[in-house]
Backbone bond lengths (Angstrom), bond angles and torsions (degrees), N, CA, C in turn:
res aa  C-N    CA-C-N  psi(-1)  N-CA   C-N-CA  omega(-1)  CA-C   N-CA-C  phi
1 M - - - 1.422 - - 1.547 112.41 -
2 K 1.258 122.49 125.84 1.379 121.45 175.81 1.575 112.98 -77.36
3 I 1.306 116.56 152.48 1.479 120.90 -179.78 1.500 109.69 -74.15
4 T 1.324 114.71 125.96 1.441 121.76 178.69 1.597 110.45 -135.11
5 P 1.230 119.36 163.94 1.433 119.93 177.84 1.522 113.09 -52.38
6 Q 1.254 119.08 139.79 1.452 127.46 179.86 1.553 111.66 59.82
7 C 1.320 114.53 52.30 1.529 123.60 167.73 1.480 104.33 -122.64
8 V 1.293 112.57 172.58 1.454 119.59 174.71 1.554 112.18 -112.88
9 V 1.263 114.96 128.98 1.486 121.89 -176.07 1.578 106.88 -113.85
10 A 1.259 117.77 140.28 1.404 122.81 167.91 1.490 109.76 -103.55
11 L 1.375 117.15 123.93 1.415 119.23 -175.83 1.470 115.59 -123.04
12 T 1.301 116.67 153.76 1.508 122.30 164.73 1.488 105.17 -125.93
13 W 1.381 118.55 156.93 1.468 117.65 -176.19 1.485 110.48 -164.41
14 T 1.298 116.14 165.89 1.446 126.13 164.26 1.496 109.59 -123.93
15 L 1.316 116.22 123.04 1.448 121.97 -179.36 1.511 108.52 -105.78
16 K 1.365 117.03 124.56 1.411 122.26 175.18 1.520 116.09 -126.23
17 D 1.382 114.92 163.98 1.405 114.15 171.08 1.497 109.39 -87.59
18 T 1.341 120.43 -176.70 1.445 120.24 -176.19 1.488 114.32 -73.41
19 L 1.306 116.68 -9.17 1.563 120.19 175.19 1.505 108.89 -89.51
20 G 1.266 116.47 -9.24 1.537 116.20 -179.98 1.483 112.25 102.06
21 E 1.330 120.78 1.18 1.456 121.03 -175.82 1.519 106.56 -79.19
22 V 1.308 117.78 130.11 1.456 124.86 178.12 1.483 111.55 -70.07
23 L 1.298 116.61 120.09 1.471 122.96 177.89 1.491 113.84 -94.58
24 D 1.340 114.22 -31.54 1.443 119.29 -177.03 1.628 108.56 -164.98
25 E 1.279 117.77 143.37 1.340 127.51 176.05 1.548 110.79 -129.60
26 L 1.364 116.38 133.42 1.401 121.63 -177.58 1.591 104.60 -121.87
27 D 1.361 114.36 93.72 1.479 116.08 -174.06 1.497 112.85 -86.45
28 E 1.380 118.22 -25.88 1.482 121.63 175.87 1.459 111.36 -96.12
29 P 1.292 125.54 130.86 1.471 123.02 -179.53 1.408 115.52 -52.98
30 V 1.299 122.47 139.83 1.527 132.24 -179.67 1.547 103.39 -125.97
31 E 1.322 113.25 131.41 1.456 117.18 173.93 1.433 116.84 -85.60
32 F 1.295 113.40 139.63 1.606 120.49 -178.21 1.513 104.04 -133.17
33 L 1.303 116.26 146.52 1.434 127.12 176.12 1.543 109.10 -96.21
34 L 1.355 111.43 119.64 1.423 118.53 175.62 1.508 108.03 -78.63
35 G 1.336 118.92 138.98 1.452 124.65 -179.69 1.530 109.65 82.25
36 G 1.312 116.00 15.27 1.464 121.85 173.94 1.480 110.93 -114.70
37 D 1.348 113.77 -144.94 1.444 122.41 178.40 1.521 116.20 -104.70
38 D 1.346 116.93 7.06 1.472 119.43 -169.97 1.487 114.81 -81.70
39 L 1.302 117.79 -36.07 1.549 120.09 -176.40 1.540 113.97 -120.45
40 L 1.329 110.29 154.62 1.507 114.30 173.07 1.516 109.71 -61.09
41 A 1.400 114.70 147.55 1.478 122.81 177.68 1.543 110.57 -51.00
42 K 1.284 119.40 -47.77 1.527 119.54 -176.25 1.547 111.70 -63.84
43 I 1.329 116.27 -39.03 1.445 117.00 175.21 1.533 113.77 -62.92
44 E 1.345 116.72 -45.69 1.513 119.12 175.57 1.521 110.48 -57.95
45 E 1.341 117.03 -41.27 1.450 120.48 -178.75 1.512 112.48 -61.33
46 R 1.358 113.20 -43.31 1.522 112.45 -178.45 1.484 113.48 -82.13
47 L 1.332 119.95 -10.35 1.483 121.43 172.69 1.507 115.19 -74.47
48 Q 1.375 114.06 -29.74 1.441 120.92 -172.42 1.533 110.17 -53.19
49 G 1.411 114.42 132.40 1.410 121.49 176.39 1.533 115.28 86.26
50 H 1.307 115.85 -9.05 1.497 119.41 176.54 1.501 112.10 -79.09
51 D 1.335 114.95 165.54 1.451 122.76 -179.19 1.575 111.50 -122.52
52 A 1.270 119.85 161.00 1.405 124.23 172.98 1.527 107.65 -53.49
53 G 1.395 113.62 136.45 1.479 121.82 -175.59 1.481 113.30 96.60
54 D 1.360 117.93 -17.75 1.366 119.03 178.38 1.482 115.59 -71.74
55 S 1.305 119.84 144.86 1.528 127.52 176.51 1.551 107.61 -114.89
56 L 1.366 112.12 140.58 1.466 116.62 177.00 1.544 107.34 -133.19
57 D 1.340 117.87 149.14 1.423 124.46 173.21 1.472 104.46 -118.87
58 L 1.368 116.20 122.85 1.492 121.26 177.80 1.439 110.16 -120.45
59 H 1.354 114.49 145.90 1.455 121.18 167.77 1.501 109.12 -118.19
60 L 1.291 116.84 120.87 1.492 119.55 -175.12 1.553 110.40 -119.32
61 E 1.302 115.97 121.90 1.408 123.30 172.13 1.459 111.34 -68.34
62 P 1.368 122.24 158.15 1.409 122.30 -174.81 1.602 114.08 -57.31
63 E 1.297 117.61 -30.66 1.429 116.58 176.62 1.511 115.43 -69.10
64 D 1.318 116.61 -16.07 1.460 122.25 179.92 1.516 110.93 -104.27
65 A 1.302 114.64 -6.52 1.475 121.61 -176.69 1.572 110.08 -112.78
66 F 1.288 116.38 -102.59 1.423 123.89 -174.18 1.514 116.07 -106.07
67 G 1.352 112.63 10.59 1.501 118.09 177.51 1.568 113.51 81.77
68 D 1.281 116.38 164.25 1.440 126.07 177.27 1.554 107.32 -70.48
69 Y 1.284 116.73 150.22 1.460 121.70 174.35 1.591 108.86 -66.98
70 D 1.285 116.97 132.65 1.545 120.62 -178.09 1.492 103.81 -122.65
71 E 1.373 113.06 109.26 1.512 118.06 175.71 1.489 115.06 -66.40
72 N 1.302 115.97 -14.67 1.496 118.21 174.39 1.568 114.13 -77.35
73 R 1.312 112.71 1.32 1.555 118.02 173.89 1.418 108.13 -101.81
74 V 1.298 126.33 12.88 1.446 128.30 179.83 1.551 107.92 -110.50
75 F 1.292 115.86 129.50 1.498 122.99 -171.78 1.521 108.78 -130.79
76 L 1.400 116.85 139.06 1.362 122.78 173.21 1.551 105.71 -105.60
77 E 1.340 113.10 113.54 1.492 118.70 -174.48 1.615 113.09 -117.15
78 P 1.266 118.34 147.34 1.397 119.92 178.43 1.519 115.42 -55.07
79 R 1.269 118.27 131.15 1.453 125.52 -175.25 1.518 109.64 -63.72
80 K 1.333 116.79 -38.83 1.456 117.43 -175.40 1.504 113.33 -63.26
81 L 1.275 121.83 -10.65 1.479 123.89 -176.87 1.554 109.51 -82.03
82 F 1.323 115.51 -17.76 1.463 118.79 -176.44 1.542 114.75 -103.87
83 P 1.310 115.02 159.29 1.424 117.62 -178.89 1.533 116.12 -61.84
84 A 1.293 117.50 152.21 1.474 123.37 -176.85 1.556 109.94 -59.08
85 E 1.379 117.36 -36.78 1.450 119.95 -176.93 1.528 114.84 -79.48
86 L 1.313 118.59 15.36 1.444 124.01 -175.90 1.575 109.47 -58.45
87 E 1.341 117.72 135.81 1.441 127.18 177.75 1.489 110.13 -128.50
88 E 1.351 117.19 151.73 1.452 123.01 171.40 1.481 106.88 -63.48
89 G 1.355 119.44 139.31 1.413 124.11 -179.95 1.535 112.76 96.63
90 M 1.311 116.75 -17.55 1.468 115.18 176.03 1.525 111.10 -68.92
91 T 1.329 117.78 149.87 1.440 122.87 -175.59 1.521 110.95 -116.41
92 F 1.335 120.26 150.18 1.342 124.84 179.20 1.543 110.62 -137.26
93 D 1.313 115.19 135.92 1.430 119.81 178.84 1.596 107.10 -74.52
94 G 1.305 117.62 131.36 1.409 124.78 -171.72 1.518 109.66 -60.77
95 A 1.307 119.52 -26.72 1.441 123.78 179.17 1.585 112.17 -77.58
96 A 1.363 114.95 -14.57 1.507 121.30 -174.48 1.471 113.32 -115.44
97 L 1.368 118.19 12.25 1.482 118.82 179.65 1.542 110.10 -65.85
98 P 1.256 116.76 161.24 1.429 120.43 -176.48 1.581 110.56 -68.56
99 A 1.315 113.35 151.44 1.524 121.09 177.98 1.544 104.41 -58.39
100 G 1.283 119.77 140.31 1.453 122.43 177.06 1.555 115.32 103.02
101 C 1.316 111.14 -8.68 1.494 112.96 172.24 1.465 116.20 -74.97
102 S 1.243 119.18 162.84 1.430 126.19 -174.80 1.570 108.85 -51.87
103 A 1.380 109.87 136.52 1.479 119.68 -179.19 1.545 107.61 -71.51
104 D 1.314 121.19 -17.63 1.460 120.63 179.56 1.572 116.25 -81.24
105 I 1.372 111.04 -6.34 1.506 113.06 -177.30 1.570 108.76 -68.08
106 Q 1.311 116.25 132.07 1.384 123.50 178.33 1.543 109.86 -77.23
107 T 1.236 119.04 124.95 1.478 123.45 -173.22 1.532 111.99 -76.91
108 K 1.339 116.84 -16.47 1.450 119.14 179.09 1.523 116.82 -84.86
109 L 1.357 115.64 -5.53 1.449 123.29 177.99 1.522 117.42 -93.51
110 I 1.271 120.35 155.42 1.331 125.90 169.53 1.527 111.66 -97.32
111 Y 1.349 120.36 127.96 1.396 122.50 -177.29 1.448 114.38 -108.53
112 T 1.360 118.07 137.03 1.472 123.11 -174.75 1.541 102.24 -108.46
113 V 1.355 118.24 137.43 1.421 124.84 173.02 1.577 106.59 -78.78
114 T 1.298 116.43 111.48 1.408 122.70 -174.92 1.550 112.27 -99.19
115 E 1.311 114.20 -30.51 1.608 114.96 176.89 1.486 105.41 -149.17
116 I 1.305 114.93 154.96 1.466 120.33 179.11 1.535 105.68 -134.83
117 Y 1.265 113.12 127.44 1.503 124.51 179.30 1.500 107.38 -116.28
118 P 1.414 118.58 163.92 1.408 118.23 175.11 1.480 116.38 -53.63
119 E 1.334 118.38 -39.73 1.467 121.07 -176.35 1.548 114.22 -108.59
120 H 1.375 114.90 -10.80 1.461 111.65 -174.22 1.552 107.73 -142.63
121 V 1.359 113.72 163.09 1.449 122.08 179.02 1.549 106.25 -128.28
122 V 1.343 117.58 136.52 1.468 116.35 173.70 1.546 109.11 -101.16
123 L 1.393 110.33 122.90 1.453 120.16 175.51 1.496 110.41 -104.44
124 D 1.302 117.50 131.59 1.461 123.63 -179.23 1.537 110.03 -120.00
125 G 1.367 113.92 114.84 1.471 119.75 178.16 1.476 117.55 -86.85
126 N 1.338 116.63 8.49 1.388 120.10 176.71 1.572 110.86 -86.31
127 H 1.360 113.64 148.56 1.483 113.91 173.60 1.503 109.03 -62.02
128 P 1.324 122.76 146.08 1.465 124.17 -178.00 1.581 114.42 -56.17
129 L 1.327 112.72 -24.31 1.576 117.12 178.51 1.471 109.33 -102.79
130 A 1.328 124.49 15.03 1.448 125.58 175.62 1.488 109.62 -58.39
131 G 1.292 121.14 135.58 1.413 125.42 173.65 1.547 112.20 86.66
132 I 1.343 116.59 -2.85 1.470 119.81 -178.99 1.541 113.44 -106.46
133 A 1.290 114.89 132.70 1.482 121.56 173.42 1.551 103.45 -77.89
134 I 1.283 115.49 139.80 1.483 118.54 -176.60 1.599 108.66 -126.49
135 R 1.359 111.48 155.00 1.526 118.50 175.78 1.610 99.74 -119.98
136 L 1.308 108.79 130.07 1.550 117.36 178.95 1.506 108.94 -122.02
137 S 1.268 116.93 115.70 1.501 119.86 170.32 1.544 104.56 -103.62
138 L 1.337 112.00 116.31 1.476 118.27 -178.38 1.498 110.29 -126.94
139 K 1.425 108.99 154.78 1.483 117.73 177.80 1.479 106.64 -127.24
140 V 1.334 113.46 134.74 1.421 120.12 179.19 1.539 103.83 -83.83
141 E 1.295 120.56 113.25 1.518 123.69 178.34 1.542 112.24 -83.72
142 S 1.370 114.64 -37.59 1.492 115.45 -179.96 1.572 105.70 -159.97
143 V 1.285 112.28 161.90 1.495 120.42 177.81 1.556 106.75 -139.53
144 R 1.295 118.96 137.75 1.462 122.34 175.81 1.522 107.66 -150.87
145 E 1.371 114.41 160.29 1.390 119.62 175.87 1.529 111.30 -64.38
146 A 1.230 121.16 146.35 1.474 125.96 175.87 1.517 108.19 -87.57
147 S 1.322 114.89 141.21 1.425 124.53 179.91 1.566 106.33 -75.04
148 E 1.383 116.66 158.29 1.381 119.45 176.30 1.550 113.98 -60.48
149 E 1.385 113.58 -35.74 1.465 119.22 176.38 1.549 109.09 -61.42
150 E 1.291 118.57 -50.16 1.488 123.67 179.59 1.507 113.93 -61.13
151 I 1.336 119.40 -35.29 1.399 118.39 173.00 1.480 111.94 -75.80
152 G 1.270 121.85 -30.75 1.481 125.48 177.33 1.615 106.92 -69.04
153 Q 1.288 118.05 -34.77 1.501 116.52 176.87 1.522 112.19 -74.81
154 G 1.354 117.17 -26.58 1.452 119.47 178.17 1.512 112.08 80.49
155 T 1.296 118.19 4.00 1.504 118.98 -177.04 1.542 106.47 -163.88
156 M 1.359 111.91 156.90 1.455 121.51 170.25 1.499 110.32 -92.10
157 G 1.375 114.98 1.76 1.517 118.02 -179.43 1.466 114.39 82.64
158 T 1.288 121.59 2.80 1.458 123.78 -178.09 1.464 113.40 -79.32
159 G 1.304 118.56 -47.17 1.437 125.43 166.09 1.552 116.24 60.30
160 F 1.363 118.52 24.75 1.424 119.26 -177.51 1.481 112.52 -48.70
161 F 1.308 120.29 -41.78 1.484 124.72 -169.63 1.478 112.20 -88.83
162 R 1.337 120.87 17.41 1.411 122.94 164.19 1.515 112.00 -121.54
163 L 1.323 117.02 158.97 1.402 118.78 176.22 1.531 109.37 -101.70
164 E 1.323 120.24 124.29 1.403 121.60 -178.26 1.531 111.48 -120.66
165 A 1.330 116.92 147.64 1.426 119.48 173.89 1.480 114.89 -62.69
166 Q 1.273 115.87 139.40 1.554 121.04 -171.03 1.574 105.45 -124.72
167 A 1.336 117.09 158.42 1.465 117.93 168.34 1.524 111.22 -64.85
168 P 1.349 117.83 149.26 1.432 119.62 -178.72 1.571 109.71 -51.54
169 G 1.335 114.66 137.15 1.439 122.22 179.47 1.514 112.71 81.15
170 N 1.329 117.39 4.13 1.469 119.70 179.31 1.545 107.81 -132.20
171 N 1.250 117.49 53.24 1.433 122.49 -176.16 1.532 108.62 -96.69
172 T 1.318 113.00 125.15 1.465 121.51 -178.34 1.584 110.10 -134.53
173 L 1.297 108.62 153.93 1.482 116.39 175.72 1.534 108.57 -80.77
174 H 1.357 116.75 133.15 1.416 122.60 176.08 1.446 111.21 -126.02
């Protein structure tokens, strides 16, 4: 079956920066819904018409991947507003930040704690790969039609290309 809009593809990949440093490897196939929220638009576009077993090498500029780095998404917030067990790398949903944080914080973003000082915490609402061109070598492991339920959900729930808030100590790139 060829890849078409609103089908499910199982992919493996190696994600690198432009210097060749491996940023992520997906060795076991993971299913993604095309036409949903699971993949970046350029990846979906390039997958169209391919079959199981095909391999693709993509180069994505920041505007086609995780966007340009926006310094207006970085905030210095009072340390006292956050839990004592705060660690660098922890993420917070912008809508669930403690009362007293800057009124300029966008509630739809996920914020990563990038630095902790005695009096302040640096929160960054940019995706960790914002501003970085990436190279993605992917392999189509399988292709199948999506069910009506999967199409209705708009996702297979894998969400690699989004950043989601995680429990402390379980922070991952999505």
